[in-house]
Short mmCIF file of the C-alpha atoms (twelve columns), coordinates in Angstrom:
data_MODEL
# 
_entry.id   MODEL 
# 
loop_
_atom_site.group_PDB 
_atom_site.id 
_atom_site.type_symbol 
_atom_site.label_atom_id 
_atom_site.label_alt_id 
_atom_site.label_comp_id 
_atom_site.label_asym_id 
_atom_site.label_seq_id 
_atom_site.Cartn_x 
_atom_site.Cartn_y 
_atom_site.Cartn_z 
_atom_site.pdbx_PDB_model_num 
ATOM 1   C CA . MET A 1   24.337 179.219 -183.425 1 
ATOM 2   C CA . GLY A 2   26.001 181.462 -185.884 1 
ATOM 3   C CA . THR A 3   27.307 181.403 -189.402 1 
ATOM 4   C CA . PRO A 4   30.684 180.084 -190.252 1 
ATOM 5   C CA . GLY A 5   32.866 182.428 -191.616 1 
ATOM 6   C CA . ARG A 6   34.092 185.878 -191.362 1 
ATOM 7   C CA . LYS A 7   32.644 188.234 -188.686 1 
ATOM 8   C CA . PRO A 8   30.505 191.063 -190.529 1 
ATOM 9   C CA . LYS A 9   31.639 194.538 -190.270 1 
ATOM 10  C CA . PRO A 10  29.184 196.782 -189.420 1 
ATOM 11  C CA . THR A 11  27.922 199.422 -191.507 1 
ATOM 12  C CA . ALA A 12  29.102 202.333 -189.713 1 
ATOM 13  C CA . LEU A 13  33.087 201.073 -190.459 1 
ATOM 14  C CA . LYS A 14  32.184 200.099 -194.018 1 
ATOM 15  C CA . LYS A 15  30.860 203.924 -195.039 1 
ATOM 16  C CA . LEU A 16  33.316 205.183 -193.738 1 
ATOM 17  C CA . ALA A 17  35.989 202.803 -195.349 1 
ATOM 18  C CA . GLY A 18  33.944 203.512 -198.526 1 
ATOM 19  C CA . ASN A 19  32.178 200.537 -198.775 1 
ATOM 20  C CA . PRO A 20  35.091 199.033 -200.627 1 
ATOM 21  C CA . GLY A 21  33.395 195.498 -201.514 1 
ATOM 22  C CA . LYS A 22  30.469 197.526 -203.230 1 
ATOM 23  C CA . ARG A 23  27.832 195.294 -201.708 1 
ATOM 24  C CA . PRO A 24  24.450 196.313 -200.672 1 
ATOM 25  C CA . LEU A 25  24.755 198.197 -196.844 1 
ATOM 26  C CA . ASP A 26  22.679 196.281 -194.557 1 
ATOM 27  C CA . ARG A 27  19.263 198.404 -193.989 1 
ATOM 28  C CA . ALA A 28  18.259 196.008 -191.278 1 
ATOM 29  C CA . GLU A 29  21.460 196.742 -189.308 1 
ATOM 30  C CA . VAL A 30  20.182 197.247 -185.461 1 
ATOM 31  C CA . ARG A 31  21.168 201.053 -185.068 1 
ATOM 32  C CA . PRO A 32  21.251 202.255 -181.590 1 
ATOM 33  C CA . ARG A 33  20.999 206.105 -181.012 1 
ATOM 34  C CA . ALA A 34  24.153 207.354 -181.536 1 
ATOM 35  C CA . GLY A 35  26.050 208.958 -178.423 1 
ATOM 36  C CA . VAL A 36  28.276 208.208 -175.624 1 
ATOM 37  C CA . PRO A 37  27.665 206.234 -173.015 1 
ATOM 38  C CA . ALA A 38  27.692 207.297 -169.193 1 
ATOM 39  C CA . MET A 39  31.159 206.781 -168.328 1 
ATOM 40  C CA . PRO A 40  31.581 204.171 -165.316 1 
ATOM 41  C CA . ARG A 41  33.765 206.320 -163.146 1 
ATOM 42  C CA . ARG A 42  33.945 203.915 -160.441 1 
ATOM 43  C CA . ARG A 43  35.362 200.847 -161.941 1 
ATOM 44  C CA . LEU A 44  38.037 202.740 -164.670 1 
ATOM 45  C CA . SER A 45  41.525 204.041 -163.603 1 
ATOM 46  C CA . ALA A 46  42.506 207.114 -163.753 1 
ATOM 47  C CA . GLU A 47  44.513 205.999 -167.233 1 
ATOM 48  C CA . GLY A 48  40.706 204.288 -168.548 1 
ATOM 49  C CA . GLN A 49  38.559 207.558 -168.173 1 
ATOM 50  C CA . ARG A 50  41.705 209.599 -169.812 1 
ATOM 51  C CA . LEU A 51  40.859 207.441 -172.811 1 
ATOM 52  C CA . TRP A 52  37.292 207.535 -172.062 1 
ATOM 53  C CA . ARG A 53  37.257 211.100 -172.497 1 
ATOM 54  C CA . ARG A 54  39.578 211.502 -175.492 1 
ATOM 55  C CA . LEU A 55  38.263 208.460 -177.725 1 
ATOM 56  C CA . ALA A 56  34.340 208.061 -176.802 1 
ATOM 57  C CA . PRO A 57  33.162 211.948 -178.350 1 
ATOM 58  C CA . GLU A 58  35.288 211.495 -181.456 1 
ATOM 59  C CA . LEU A 59  33.704 208.049 -181.862 1 
ATOM 60  C CA . ALA A 60  30.568 209.155 -181.846 1 
ATOM 61  C CA . GLU A 61  30.933 211.994 -183.823 1 
ATOM 62  C CA . LEU A 62  31.989 209.135 -186.323 1 
ATOM 63  C CA . GLY A 63  29.081 206.996 -185.950 1 
ATOM 64  C CA . LEU A 64  31.152 204.291 -184.415 1 
ATOM 65  C CA . MET A 65  30.293 204.421 -180.812 1 
ATOM 66  C CA . THR A 66  26.639 204.506 -179.608 1 
ATOM 67  C CA . GLU A 67  24.628 204.460 -175.851 1 
ATOM 68  C CA . VAL A 68  24.911 200.696 -176.152 1 
ATOM 69  C CA . ASP A 69  28.506 200.354 -176.541 1 
ATOM 70  C CA . GLY A 70  29.478 201.498 -173.303 1 
ATOM 71  C CA . PRO A 71  30.043 197.957 -171.802 1 
ATOM 72  C CA . ALA A 72  32.318 197.204 -174.694 1 
ATOM 73  C CA . PHE A 73  33.977 200.260 -174.770 1 
ATOM 74  C CA . GLU A 74  34.440 199.824 -170.854 1 
ATOM 75  C CA . MET A 75  36.461 196.706 -171.894 1 
ATOM 76  C CA . LEU A 76  38.685 198.464 -174.058 1 
ATOM 77  C CA . CYS A 77  39.346 201.302 -171.740 1 
ATOM 78  C CA . VAL A 78  40.146 198.835 -168.451 1 
ATOM 79  C CA . HIS A 79  42.703 196.506 -170.786 1 
ATOM 80  C CA . TYR A 80  44.314 199.812 -171.852 1 
ATOM 81  C CA . SER A 81  45.301 200.610 -168.471 1 
ATOM 82  C CA . VAL A 82  45.969 197.584 -167.352 1 
ATOM 83  C CA . ALA A 83  48.522 197.340 -169.815 1 
ATOM 84  C CA . VAL A 84  49.625 201.024 -168.880 1 
ATOM 85  C CA . GLN A 85  49.762 199.608 -165.298 1 
ATOM 86  C CA . ALA A 86  51.738 196.473 -166.384 1 
ATOM 87  C CA . ALA A 87  54.408 198.685 -168.533 1 
ATOM 88  C CA . ARG A 88  55.045 201.125 -165.992 1 
ATOM 89  C CA . GLN A 89  55.765 198.244 -163.224 1 
ATOM 90  C CA . LEU A 90  58.178 196.960 -165.930 1 
ATOM 91  C CA . ARG A 91  60.234 200.147 -166.342 1 
ATOM 92  C CA . GLU A 92  60.406 200.654 -162.893 1 
ATOM 93  C CA . GLU A 93  61.578 196.909 -161.253 1 
ATOM 94  C CA . GLY A 94  63.007 195.456 -164.924 1 
ATOM 95  C CA . LEU A 95  61.870 192.966 -167.299 1 
ATOM 96  C CA . THR A 96  63.257 189.549 -164.563 1 
ATOM 97  C CA . VAL A 97  62.454 189.116 -161.007 1 
ATOM 98  C CA . MET A 98  64.610 187.092 -158.647 1 
ATOM 99  C CA . GLY A 99  62.499 183.342 -158.443 1 
ATOM 100 C CA . THR A 100 63.099 180.821 -155.910 1 
ATOM 101 C CA . THR A 101 65.328 178.823 -158.802 1 
ATOM 102 C CA . GLY A 102 66.974 182.078 -159.871 1 
ATOM 103 C CA . GLU A 103 66.058 184.803 -162.200 1 
ATOM 104 C CA . ARG A 104 63.288 184.763 -164.834 1 
ATOM 105 C CA . LYS A 105 60.656 186.753 -166.633 1 
ATOM 106 C CA . HIS A 106 58.939 189.197 -164.692 1 
ATOM 107 C CA . PRO A 107 54.904 188.178 -164.303 1 
ATOM 108 C CA . CYS A 108 53.710 192.103 -165.459 1 
ATOM 109 C CA . ALA A 109 55.510 191.113 -168.827 1 
ATOM 110 C CA . GLN A 110 52.759 188.572 -169.439 1 
ATOM 111 C CA . ILE A 111 50.121 190.917 -167.813 1 
ATOM 112 C CA . LEU A 112 51.435 193.221 -170.548 1 
ATOM 113 C CA . ARG A 113 50.875 191.146 -172.825 1 
ATOM 114 C CA . GLU A 114 47.594 189.750 -172.599 1 
ATOM 115 C CA . ALA A 115 46.050 193.402 -171.738 1 
ATOM 116 C CA . SER A 116 47.643 194.645 -174.831 1 
ATOM 117 C CA . THR A 117 46.451 191.744 -177.121 1 
ATOM 118 C CA . ALA A 118 42.671 192.269 -175.688 1 
ATOM 119 C CA . PHE A 119 42.940 196.412 -176.362 1 
ATOM 120 C CA . ARG A 120 43.904 195.456 -179.938 1 
ATOM 121 C CA . MET A 121 40.750 193.255 -179.973 1 
ATOM 122 C CA . TYR A 122 38.678 195.808 -178.778 1 
ATOM 123 C CA . ALA A 123 39.854 198.876 -180.793 1 
ATOM 124 C CA . GLU A 124 39.713 197.188 -184.001 1 
ATOM 125 C CA . GLN A 125 36.252 196.541 -183.381 1 
ATOM 126 C CA . PHE A 126 35.815 200.641 -182.969 1 
ATOM 127 C CA . GLY A 127 38.050 201.252 -186.164 1 
ATOM 128 C CA . LEU A 128 41.151 202.194 -183.473 1 
ATOM 129 C CA . THR A 129 44.084 200.085 -184.890 1 
ATOM 130 C CA . PRO A 130 46.592 201.700 -187.687 1 
ATOM 131 C CA . ALA A 131 45.076 199.158 -190.401 1 
ATOM 132 C CA . ALA A 132 41.251 199.843 -189.483 1 
ATOM 133 C CA . ARG A 133 42.012 203.661 -190.074 1 
ATOM 134 C CA . ALA A 134 44.094 202.894 -193.199 1 
ATOM 135 C CA . ARG A 135 40.720 201.444 -194.509 1 
ATOM 136 C CA . LEU A 136 38.330 204.278 -193.778 1 
ATOM 137 C CA . ARG A 137 37.769 207.036 -195.623 1 
ATOM 138 C CA . VAL A 138 36.005 209.949 -194.393 1 
ATOM 139 C CA . ASP A 139 33.180 211.463 -196.490 1 
ATOM 140 C CA . PRO A 140 32.370 215.061 -195.750 1 
ATOM 141 C CA . GLY A 141 28.524 215.832 -195.545 1 
ATOM 142 C CA . GLU A 142 26.599 217.355 -198.395 1 
ATOM 143 C CA . ASP A 143 26.416 220.529 -195.744 1 
ATOM 144 C CA . GLU A 144 29.886 221.030 -195.415 1 
ATOM 145 C CA . PRO A 145 31.760 223.324 -197.857 1 
ATOM 146 C CA . SER A 146 34.864 221.898 -199.610 1 
ATOM 147 C CA . LEU A 147 37.891 223.660 -199.216 1 
ATOM 148 C CA . GLN A 148 37.793 225.376 -202.392 1 
ATOM 149 C CA . GLU A 149 34.357 226.475 -201.335 1 
ATOM 150 C CA . TYR A 150 35.604 227.990 -198.352 1 
ATOM 151 C CA . LEU A 151 37.988 229.670 -199.033 1 
ATOM 152 C CA . ALA A 152 35.854 231.642 -202.379 1 
ATOM 153 C CA . GLU A 153 33.599 232.133 -199.775 1 
ATOM 154 C CA . LEU A 154 36.198 234.048 -197.278 1 
ATOM 155 C CA . LEU A 155 37.238 235.838 -200.386 1 
ATOM 156 C CA . GLY A 156 33.652 236.765 -201.423 1 
ATOM 157 C CA . ALA A 157 33.064 238.552 -197.845 1 
ATOM 158 C CA . GLY A 158 36.137 240.751 -198.291 1 
ATOM 159 C CA . VAL A 159 38.783 238.538 -196.550 1 
ATOM 160 C CA . SER A 160 42.351 239.134 -198.303 1 
ATOM 161 C CA . ALA A 161 44.227 236.175 -199.477 1 
ATOM 162 C CA . GLU A 162 47.630 238.120 -199.212 1 
# 
């Protein structure tokens, strides 16, 4: 049984956030190999596949996706596609349906709510919500020049700023 309290934040998220607590980073944290896991095409809808192709490479580049994150990211994509499908059906059929006792809330409203909640939970794990992004800081690598250094290099190479 785990220890009570707040779930630990992955080191990659702490680094991107600038380690706001200034606590030592966990050097013993398991660090699977960075990369994009193979997409489970047969299990994902078209919407889920588009989301995978759009987000997975960026997450891997930020160090927030590893090869073992496939199942969790698959669930993120599944819940996203279910929410999209439910929203589409609600748009086409309206918010209410006729039942045996009269008009009632469309069942897709509950499906949309549950899928959206599950999606948000997975999205937070990958740093994909607005609140999670607001806490992230991208620290340019040491080998990347600053904008000032880049412009100076361009101007020094004979490129005019005019």
